[in-house]
MARLUMBA-133316 format. One record per residue (C-alpha): residue number from 0; residue in one letter; x, y, z. Coordinates in Angstrom, 1 decimal. Layout:
# MARLUMBA-133316
<site k="NUM" r="A" c1="X" c2="Y" c3="Z"/>
...
//
This chain:
# MARLUMBA-133316
<site k="0" r="M" c1="-16.4" c2="7.1" c3="-21.6"/>
<site k="1" r="E" c1="-16.9" c2="3.9" c3="-23.5"/>
<site k="2" r="H" c1="-14.4" c2="2.2" c3="-25.5"/>
<site k="3" r="P" c1="-14.9" c2="-0.5" c3="-28.2"/>
<site k="4" r="Q" c1="-14.1" c2="-3.8" c3="-27.2"/>
<site k="5" r="P" c1="-11.3" c2="-5.5" c3="-29.0"/>
<site k="6" r="D" c1="-9.9" c2="-9.0" c3="-28.9"/>
<site k="7" r="P" c1="-8.5" c2="-9.7" c3="-25.2"/>
<site k="8" r="T" c1="-4.5" c2="-9.6" c3="-24.9"/>
<site k="9" r="P" c1="-2.5" c2="-10.8" c3="-22.5"/>
<site k="10" r="F" c1="-2.8" c2="-7.6" c3="-20.5"/>
<site k="11" r="D" c1="-6.0" c2="-7.8" c3="-20.4"/>
<site k="12" r="K" c1="-5.5" c2="-11.1" c3="-17.9"/>
<site k="13" r="I" c1="-3.5" c2="-9.0" c3="-15.5"/>
<site k="14" r="A" c1="-5.5" c2="-5.6" c3="-15.6"/>
<site k="15" r="Q" c1="-7.3" c2="-6.2" c3="-12.8"/>
<site k="16" r="D" c1="-4.3" c2="-7.0" c3="-10.5"/>
<site k="17" r="Y" c1="-1.8" c2="-5.0" c3="-12.1"/>
<site k="18" r="D" c1="-1.5" c2="-1.8" c3="-9.4"/>
<site k="19" r="R" c1="-1.3" c2="-4.4" c3="-6.5"/>
<site k="20" r="S" c1="1.1" c2="-6.8" c3="-8.2"/>
<site k="21" r="F" c1="3.3" c2="-4.0" c3="-9.6"/>
<site k="22" r="S" c1="2.2" c2="0.1" c3="-9.3"/>
<site k="23" r="D" c1="1.3" c2="0.2" c3="-5.3"/>
<site k="24" r="T" c1="4.1" c2="-2.1" c3="-4.5"/>
<site k="25" r="A" c1="6.9" c2="-0.7" c3="-2.4"/>
<site k="26" r="V" c1="9.6" c2="-1.3" c3="-5.2"/>
<site k="27" r="G" c1="7.5" c2="-0.8" c3="-7.9"/>
<site k="28" r="W" c1="6.3" c2="2.8" c3="-6.3"/>
<site k="29" r="A" c1="10.2" c2="3.1" c3="-5.6"/>
<site k="30" r="Q" c1="11.2" c2="2.7" c3="-9.3"/>
<site k="31" r="R" c1="8.0" c2="4.6" c3="-10.7"/>
<site k="32" r="Q" c1="9.5" c2="7.8" c3="-8.7"/>
<site k="33" r="R" c1="12.8" c2="7.5" c3="-10.3"/>
<site k="34" r="V" c1="10.7" c2="8.0" c3="-13.7"/>
<site k="35" r="W" c1="8.8" c2="11.2" c3="-12.1"/>
<site k="36" r="Y" c1="12.1" c2="12.7" c3="-11.0"/>
<site k="37" r="F" c1="13.7" c2="12.3" c3="-14.7"/>
<site k="38" r="L" c1="10.5" c2="13.6" c3="-15.7"/>
<site k="39" r="S" c1="10.0" c2="16.8" c3="-13.7"/>
<site k="40" r="R" c1="13.4" c2="17.9" c3="-14.1"/>
<site k="41" r="F" c1="12.5" c2="17.9" c3="-18.0"/>
<site k="42" r="F" c1="9.6" c2="19.5" c3="-17.4"/>
<site k="43" r="Q" c1="11.5" c2="21.9" c3="-15.6"/>
<site k="44" r="E" c1="13.4" c2="22.8" c3="-19.0"/>
<site k="45" r="N" c1="10.9" c2="22.4" c3="-21.4"/>
<site k="46" r="N" c1="7.5" c2="23.7" c3="-22.3"/>
<site k="47" r="I" c1="5.3" c2="20.3" c3="-22.3"/>
<site k="48" r="Q" c1="1.7" c2="20.5" c3="-22.7"/>
<site k="49" r="N" c1="0.3" c2="17.7" c3="-25.0"/>
<site k="50" r="V" c1="1.3" c2="14.0" c3="-24.1"/>
<site k="51" r="L" c1="0.7" c2="11.2" c3="-26.1"/>
<site k="52" r="E" c1="1.5" c2="8.3" c3="-23.8"/>
<site k="53" r="C" c1="2.0" c2="4.6" c3="-24.8"/>
<site k="54" r="N" c1="1.1" c2="1.3" c3="-22.9"/>
<site k="55" r="C" c1="-0.1" c2="3.9" c3="-20.3"/>
<site k="56" r="G" c1="-1.2" c2="0.7" c3="-18.1"/>
<site k="57" r="S" c1="-3.8" c2="1.3" c3="-15.2"/>
<site k="58" r="G" c1="-3.0" c2="5.0" c3="-15.7"/>
<site k="59" r="T" c1="-0.6" c2="5.5" c3="-12.8"/>
<site k="60" r="D" c1="1.9" c2="7.8" c3="-15.1"/>
<site k="61" r="A" c1="-1.5" c2="9.6" c3="-16.6"/>
<site k="62" r="I" c1="-3.1" c2="10.7" c3="-13.9"/>
<site k="63" r="W" c1="0.3" c2="11.9" c3="-12.4"/>
<site k="64" r="L" c1="0.8" c2="14.1" c3="-15.8"/>
<site k="65" r="A" c1="-2.5" c2="15.0" c3="-15.9"/>
<site k="66" r="G" c1="-2.0" c2="16.1" c3="-12.4"/>
<site k="67" r="R" c1="0.4" c2="18.4" c3="-13.4"/>
<site k="68" r="G" c1="-1.8" c2="20.2" c3="-15.7"/>
<site k="69" r="K" c1="-0.5" c2="18.0" c3="-18.9"/>
<site k="70" r="Q" c1="-2.9" c2="17.3" c3="-21.5"/>
<site k="71" r="V" c1="-2.9" c2="13.7" c3="-21.9"/>
<site k="72" r="L" c1="-4.1" c2="10.9" c3="-24.3"/>
<site k="73" r="A" c1="-3.4" c2="8.2" c3="-22.9"/>
<site k="74" r="T" c1="-3.2" c2="4.6" c3="-24.6"/>
<site k="75" r="D" c1="-3.0" c2="1.0" c3="-24.6"/>
<site k="76" r="I" c1="-3.7" c2="-2.0" c3="-26.5"/>
<site k="77" r="S" c1="-5.6" c2="-3.5" c3="-23.4"/>
<site k="78" r="S" c1="-9.3" c2="-2.2" c3="-23.4"/>
<site k="79" r="Q" c1="-9.3" c2="-3.6" c3="-19.8"/>
<site k="80" r="M" c1="-6.3" c2="-1.2" c3="-18.7"/>
<site k="81" r="V" c1="-7.9" c2="1.5" c3="-20.5"/>
<site k="82" r="E" c1="-11.2" c2="1.5" c3="-18.5"/>
<site k="83" r="I" c1="-8.9" c2="1.1" c3="-15.4"/>
<site k="84" r="T" c1="-7.0" c2="4.4" c3="-16.3"/>
<site k="85" r="A" c1="-10.7" c2="6.1" c3="-17.3"/>
<site k="86" r="D" c1="-12.4" c2="5.4" c3="-14.1"/>
<site k="87" r="K" c1="-9.2" c2="6.8" c3="-12.2"/>
<site k="88" r="A" c1="-9.6" c2="10.1" c3="-14.2"/>
<site k="89" r="E" c1="-13.0" c2="10.3" c3="-13.3"/>
<site k="90" r="K" c1="-12.7" c2="9.7" c3="-9.7"/>
<site k="91" r="S" c1="-9.7" c2="12.4" c3="-9.5"/>
<site k="92" r="G" c1="-11.3" c2="14.6" c3="-11.4"/>
<site k="93" r="L" c1="-9.0" c2="14.8" c3="-13.9"/>
<site k="94" r="S" c1="-10.9" c2="14.0" c3="-16.9"/>
<site k="95" r="K" c1="-10.9" c2="17.3" c3="-18.7"/>
<site k="96" r="H" c1="-7.2" c2="16.9" c3="-18.6"/>
<site k="97" r="L" c1="-6.7" c2="13.1" c3="-19.8"/>
<site k="98" r="Q" c1="-8.5" c2="11.5" c3="-22.8"/>
<site k="99" r="T" c1="-8.0" c2="7.7" c3="-23.3"/>
<site k="100" r="A" c1="-8.0" c2="5.3" c3="-26.5"/>
<site k="101" r="V" c1="-7.8" c2="1.6" c3="-27.2"/>
<site k="102" r="V" c1="-4.6" c2="1.4" c3="-29.7"/>
<site k="103" r="S" c1="-1.5" c2="-0.7" c3="-30.2"/>
<site k="104" r="M" c1="1.3" c2="1.3" c3="-30.2"/>
<site k="105" r="Q" c1="1.7" c2="0.5" c3="-34.1"/>
<site k="106" r="E" c1="-1.8" c2="1.4" c3="-35.4"/>
<site k="107" r="L" c1="-1.1" c2="5.2" c3="-33.3"/>
<site k="108" r="H" c1="-0.6" c2="6.8" c3="-36.8"/>
<site k="109" r="T" c1="-3.5" c2="5.2" c3="-38.2"/>
<site k="110" r="Q" c1="-6.5" c2="6.3" c3="-35.6"/>
<site k="111" r="E" c1="-8.6" c2="9.2" c3="-36.3"/>
<site k="112" r="R" c1="-8.4" c2="9.6" c3="-32.3"/>
<site k="113" r="I" c1="-4.9" c2="10.3" c3="-32.1"/>
<site k="114" r="L" c1="-4.6" c2="12.5" c3="-35.3"/>
<site k="115" r="Q" c1="-7.0" c2="15.0" c3="-33.8"/>
<site k="116" r="Y" c1="-4.9" c2="15.7" c3="-30.8"/>
<site k="117" r="A" c1="-1.6" c2="15.8" c3="-32.8"/>
<site k="118" r="P" c1="0.7" c2="17.4" c3="-32.8"/>
<site k="119" r="F" c1="2.2" c2="16.2" c3="-29.7"/>
<site k="120" r="D" c1="5.1" c2="17.8" c3="-27.5"/>
<site k="121" r="L" c1="6.0" c2="14.6" c3="-26.0"/>
<site k="122" r="L" c1="5.5" c2="10.5" c3="-26.3"/>
<site k="123" r="F" c1="5.8" c2="9.1" c3="-23.3"/>
<site k="124" r="S" c1="6.4" c2="4.9" c3="-22.7"/>
<site k="125" r="D" c1="7.2" c2="3.6" c3="-19.1"/>
<site k="126" r="F" c1="8.4" c2="0.5" c3="-17.8"/>
<site k="127" r="G" c1="9.1" c2="-1.8" c3="-21.0"/>
<site k="128" r="G" c1="6.3" c2="-0.9" c3="-23.7"/>
<site k="129" r="L" c1="9.0" c2="-1.0" c3="-26.5"/>
<site k="130" r="N" c1="10.2" c2="-4.4" c3="-25.2"/>
<site k="131" r="C" c1="7.0" c2="-5.6" c3="-26.9"/>
<site k="132" r="L" c1="7.7" c2="-4.8" c3="-29.9"/>
<site k="133" r="S" c1="10.6" c2="-6.3" c3="-32.5"/>
<site k="134" r="P" c1="14.0" c2="-4.4" c3="-33.9"/>
<site k="135" r="E" c1="12.2" c2="-4.1" c3="-36.9"/>
<site k="136" r="E" c1="8.9" c2="-2.7" c3="-35.5"/>
<site k="137" r="I" c1="10.4" c2="-0.5" c3="-33.3"/>
<site k="138" r="R" c1="12.3" c2="1.2" c3="-36.6"/>
<site k="139" r="Q" c1="8.4" c2="1.4" c3="-38.2"/>
<site k="140" r="W" c1="7.2" c2="2.6" c3="-34.9"/>
<site k="141" r="G" c1="10.0" c2="5.5" c3="-34.7"/>
<site k="142" r="Q" c1="8.9" c2="6.6" c3="-38.3"/>
<site k="143" r="H" c1="5.3" c2="6.4" c3="-37.7"/>
<site k="144" r="M" c1="5.7" c2="8.8" c3="-34.8"/>
<site k="145" r="K" c1="7.4" c2="11.3" c3="-36.0"/>
<site k="146" r="P" c1="4.1" c2="13.4" c3="-37.6"/>
<site k="147" r="L" c1="2.8" c2="12.8" c3="-34.1"/>
<site k="148" r="L" c1="5.2" c2="14.9" c3="-32.8"/>
<site k="149" r="M" c1="5.7" c2="18.8" c3="-32.8"/>
<site k="150" r="P" c1="9.0" c2="19.9" c3="-34.3"/>
<site k="151" r="G" c1="11.6" c2="19.5" c3="-32.0"/>
<site k="152" r="G" c1="9.1" c2="16.9" c3="-30.2"/>
<site k="153" r="W" c1="10.0" c2="14.5" c3="-27.4"/>
<site k="154" r="L" c1="10.6" c2="10.9" c3="-26.8"/>
<site k="155" r="A" c1="10.8" c2="9.8" c3="-23.4"/>
<site k="156" r="L" c1="10.8" c2="5.8" c3="-23.1"/>
<site k="157" r="V" c1="11.6" c2="3.8" c3="-20.1"/>
<site k="158" r="V" c1="12.9" c2="0.1" c3="-21.4"/>
<site k="159" r="M" c1="14.4" c2="-3.0" c3="-20.2"/>
<site k="160" r="S" c1="18.0" c2="-3.1" c3="-20.6"/>
<site k="161" r="R" c1="19.8" c2="-6.0" c3="-22.1"/>
<site k="162" r="F" c1="21.4" c2="-6.9" c3="-18.5"/>
<site k="163" r="T" c1="20.9" c2="-6.3" c3="-15.1"/>
<site k="164" r="C" c1="22.8" c2="-7.3" c3="-12.1"/>
<site k="165" r="W" c1="19.8" c2="-8.4" c3="-9.8"/>
<site k="166" r="E" c1="17.9" c2="-10.3" c3="-12.3"/>
<site k="167" r="T" c1="21.3" c2="-12.1" c3="-13.4"/>
<site k="168" r="L" c1="22.3" c2="-12.6" c3="-9.6"/>
<site k="169" r="Y" c1="18.8" c2="-13.8" c3="-8.4"/>
<site k="170" r="F" c1="18.4" c2="-16.6" c3="-11.1"/>
<site k="171" r="L" c1="21.9" c2="-17.8" c3="-11.0"/>
<site k="172" r="L" c1="21.4" c2="-18.4" c3="-7.0"/>
<site k="173" r="K" c1="18.2" c2="-20.3" c3="-7.9"/>
<site k="174" r="G" c1="20.0" c2="-22.5" c3="-10.4"/>
<site k="175" r="K" c1="19.1" c2="-21.4" c3="-13.7"/>
<site k="176" r="A" c1="21.4" c2="-20.3" c3="-15.6"/>
<site k="177" r="D" c1="19.5" c2="-19.9" c3="-18.9"/>
<site k="178" r="E" c1="16.8" c2="-17.4" c3="-16.9"/>
<site k="179" r="A" c1="20.3" c2="-15.3" c3="-15.7"/>
<site k="180" r="F" c1="21.0" c2="-14.4" c3="-18.9"/>
<site k="181" r="R" c1="18.3" c2="-14.5" c3="-21.1"/>
<site k="182" r="R" c1="18.3" c2="-10.8" c3="-21.6"/>
<site k="183" r="G" c1="21.4" c2="-11.3" c3="-23.8"/>
<site k="184" r="S" c1="18.9" c2="-13.2" c3="-26.4"/>
<site k="185" r="R" c1="18.8" c2="-11.5" c3="-29.6"/>
<site k="186" r="T" c1="15.8" c2="-13.1" c3="-30.4"/>
<site k="187" r="A" c1="12.0" c2="-12.7" c3="-28.3"/>
<site k="188" r="V" c1="12.1" c2="-14.3" c3="-24.9"/>
<site k="189" r="Q" c1="9.2" c2="-15.4" c3="-23.3"/>
<site k="190" r="A" c1="8.6" c2="-13.3" c3="-20.5"/>
<site k="191" r="R" c1="6.3" c2="-14.2" c3="-17.5"/>
<site k="192" r="L" c1="3.3" c2="-11.7" c3="-16.8"/>
<site k="193" r="D" c1="1.7" c2="-13.6" c3="-14.4"/>
<site k="194" r="V" c1="1.5" c2="-17.7" c3="-13.7"/>
<site k="195" r="D" c1="-0.3" c2="-18.4" c3="-16.7"/>
<site k="196" r="T" c1="0.6" c2="-15.7" c3="-19.1"/>
<site k="197" r="F" c1="3.7" c2="-14.8" c3="-21.2"/>
<site k="198" r="I" c1="4.5" c2="-12.8" c3="-23.9"/>
<site k="199" r="P" c1="7.3" c2="-12.4" c3="-26.4"/>
<site k="200" r="T" c1="10.0" c2="-9.6" c3="-25.1"/>
<site k="201" r="W" c1="13.1" c2="-8.1" c3="-26.7"/>
<site k="202" r="Y" c1="15.8" c2="-6.3" c3="-24.9"/>
<site k="203" r="F" c1="17.8" c2="-3.3" c3="-25.7"/>
<site k="204" r="S" c1="20.5" c2="-1.6" c3="-24.8"/>
<site k="205" r="P" c1="20.2" c2="2.3" c3="-24.8"/>
<site k="206" r="K" c1="23.1" c2="2.2" c3="-28.2"/>
<site k="207" r="E" c1="20.7" c2="-0.5" c3="-29.4"/>
<site k="208" r="L" c1="17.6" c2="1.4" c3="-28.8"/>
<site k="209" r="G" c1="19.1" c2="4.7" c3="-30.4"/>
<site k="210" r="D" c1="20.3" c2="3.0" c3="-33.4"/>
<site k="211" r="L" c1="16.8" c2="1.7" c3="-34.0"/>
<site k="212" r="L" c1="15.4" c2="5.2" c3="-34.0"/>
<site k="213" r="P" c1="17.5" c2="7.3" c3="-36.2"/>
<site k="214" r="G" c1="15.1" c2="10.0" c3="-36.5"/>
<site k="215" r="Y" c1="15.8" c2="10.9" c3="-33.2"/>
<site k="216" r="T" c1="18.8" c2="12.4" c3="-31.5"/>
<site k="217" r="I" c1="19.4" c2="10.9" c3="-27.5"/>
<site k="218" r="K" c1="19.6" c2="13.7" c3="-25.4"/>
<site k="219" r="E" c1="19.6" c2="11.9" c3="-21.8"/>
<site k="220" r="C" c1="19.9" c2="8.5" c3="-20.3"/>
<site k="221" r="R" c1="19.5" c2="7.4" c3="-17.1"/>
<site k="222" r="P" c1="19.7" c2="4.6" c3="-14.9"/>
<site k="223" r="I" c1="16.1" c2="3.5" c3="-13.1"/>
<site k="224" r="G" c1="16.8" c2="0.6" c3="-10.6"/>
<site k="225" r="F" c1="20.7" c2="0.1" c3="-10.6"/>
<site k="226" r="W" c1="20.5" c2="-0.5" c3="-7.0"/>
<site k="227" r="L" c1="16.5" c2="-0.8" c3="-6.9"/>
<site k="228" r="P" c1="15.5" c2="-4.3" c3="-7.0"/>
<site k="229" r="P" c1="13.3" c2="-5.7" c3="-10.0"/>
<site k="230" r="S" c1="9.6" c2="-5.2" c3="-8.8"/>
<site k="231" r="Y" c1="9.4" c2="-9.3" c3="-8.3"/>
<site k="232" r="L" c1="11.8" c2="-9.4" c3="-5.4"/>
<site k="233" r="D" c1="9.2" c2="-6.7" c3="-3.7"/>
<site k="234" r="P" c1="8.0" c2="-9.6" c3="-1.2"/>
<site k="235" r="F" c1="12.0" c2="-10.1" c3="0.1"/>
<site k="236" r="F" c1="12.1" c2="-6.2" c3="0.8"/>
<site k="237" r="L" c1="8.8" c2="-6.3" c3="2.3"/>
<site k="238" r="K" c1="10.1" c2="-7.8" c3="4.9"/>
<site k="239" r="R" c1="13.1" c2="-5.5" c3="4.9"/>
<site k="240" r="P" c1="12.1" c2="-1.9" c3="4.7"/>
<site k="241" r="K" c1="15.5" c2="-0.4" c3="5.7"/>
<site k="242" r="W" c1="17.5" c2="-2.5" c3="3.0"/>
<site k="243" r="L" c1="14.9" c2="-1.0" c3="0.6"/>
<site k="244" r="R" c1="15.0" c2="2.7" c3="1.9"/>
<site k="245" r="L" c1="19.1" c2="2.2" c3="2.0"/>
<site k="246" r="L" c1="18.6" c2="0.9" c3="-1.7"/>
<site k="247" r="E" c1="16.3" c2="4.1" c3="-2.5"/>
<site k="248" r="W" c1="19.1" c2="6.9" c3="-1.4"/>
<site k="249" r="L" c1="22.0" c2="4.9" c3="-3.1"/>
<site k="250" r="E" c1="19.8" c2="4.8" c3="-6.3"/>
<site k="251" r="K" c1="18.9" c2="8.9" c3="-6.1"/>
<site k="252" r="K" c1="22.8" c2="9.5" c3="-5.3"/>
<site k="253" r="S" c1="23.9" c2="6.7" c3="-8.1"/>
<site k="254" r="A" c1="22.7" c2="8.4" c3="-11.7"/>
<site k="255" r="A" c1="25.5" c2="8.3" c3="-13.9"/>
<site k="256" r="R" c1="24.4" c2="7.4" c3="-17.6"/>
<site k="257" r="W" c1="27.3" c2="4.5" c3="-17.9"/>
<site k="258" r="L" c1="24.7" c2="2.8" c3="-15.1"/>
<site k="259" r="S" c1="22.1" c2="3.0" c3="-17.7"/>
<site k="260" r="P" c1="22.8" c2="-0.5" c3="-19.7"/>
<site k="261" r="V" c1="23.0" c2="-2.8" c3="-16.6"/>
<site k="262" r="A" c1="20.0" c2="-1.3" c3="-14.8"/>
<site k="263" r="D" c1="16.9" c2="-3.2" c3="-14.6"/>
<site k="264" r="H" c1="15.3" c2="-0.3" c3="-17.0"/>
<site k="265" r="Y" c1="16.9" c2="2.7" c3="-18.3"/>
<site k="266" r="F" c1="15.0" c2="6.6" c3="-19.0"/>
<site k="267" r="L" c1="15.9" c2="7.0" c3="-22.7"/>
<site k="268" r="L" c1="15.1" c2="11.2" c3="-23.5"/>
<site k="269" r="L" c1="15.6" c2="11.7" c3="-27.2"/>
<site k="270" r="Q" c1="14.7" c2="14.8" c3="-29.6"/>
<site k="271" r="K" c1="12.9" c2="14.6" c3="-32.9"/>
<site k="272" r="K" c1="15.3" c2="15.5" c3="-35.3"/>
<site k="273" r="Q" c1="14.6" c2="18.8" c3="-37.9"/>
<site k="274" r="D" c1="13.6" c2="17.2" c3="-41.6"/>
//
C-alpha cells in the first residue's frame, strides 16, 4: 500500500532499527507481553471489534490485534514506521484486518481516511505515544477523539510515568543526578531516541493524565515495568537471563494499581463519558 511521503520525523530515523533495539529485545518483549495480558483481559469482558491505533510504530501491536480478529487502523506520524507495519501485515496474511495511515495523533480527527472507518470501539496507544504531546495538546486530543469513538467507547493508553525506581537508581549510580530525576520536570525533557536523535517528552502520573482527559472515566490502571527494567538495560539482562525471568515472575505477581505511578509505564483504561 502506498502512502504520501511527509517531511521526515525523528521516528523515521529509528524505524529500521526499532524492532532490533526495542520490540525484539528480551526486556521490550517482556513489557509488551504485560500490555497484551491486560488487553486480553479487557477483550474477554468487552466486545471490541474496530480499533484505531495511534503511534503504531513498527506494527507489533497492530499485528497482534489483527491476529485476534480485530479490525485495526494503525496510524503513525512516521511514514517509515507505517511502511514497515503494512509490510508485516501483508507478509502475515492480515491485510484484510489491518489498514494503515500516515498521520499524527493531533490530526486524526481531520483526515478523511480516518473518518471513513469511524466510529471505533477502542483507541489504543502503546509505549509513550502520548508522552510526545504537551498537556494542552493532550486536552485537545482527548476532545478531538470523542467523536471518533462509539458511545461508551474506550481509550487504552500505555504511558511513561512521572517517576520510576529503575531509572532513578540507574542514573544515580552513573552519577547523573539531573537525569535521575528528569521525569519530575513539569516542562518538556529532551529524551533520547538514539545516539543522535532526541525528542521533547512530557511525563504524567495516572491522575495527571486522567485530569487532562475530563471527557473520560478511568476504569483501570496497572503497572508496566515496576519490576521489569527499562528497555535500555536489556544488554545487562541479556547476560543474566535468570534475573530477568525472576523479574518477569514478580511483575506478573505484583500488578496492584498503586504501583502504577512508580513503574516505567502504566496501562490506563478509560471509557468515554455519555454526553
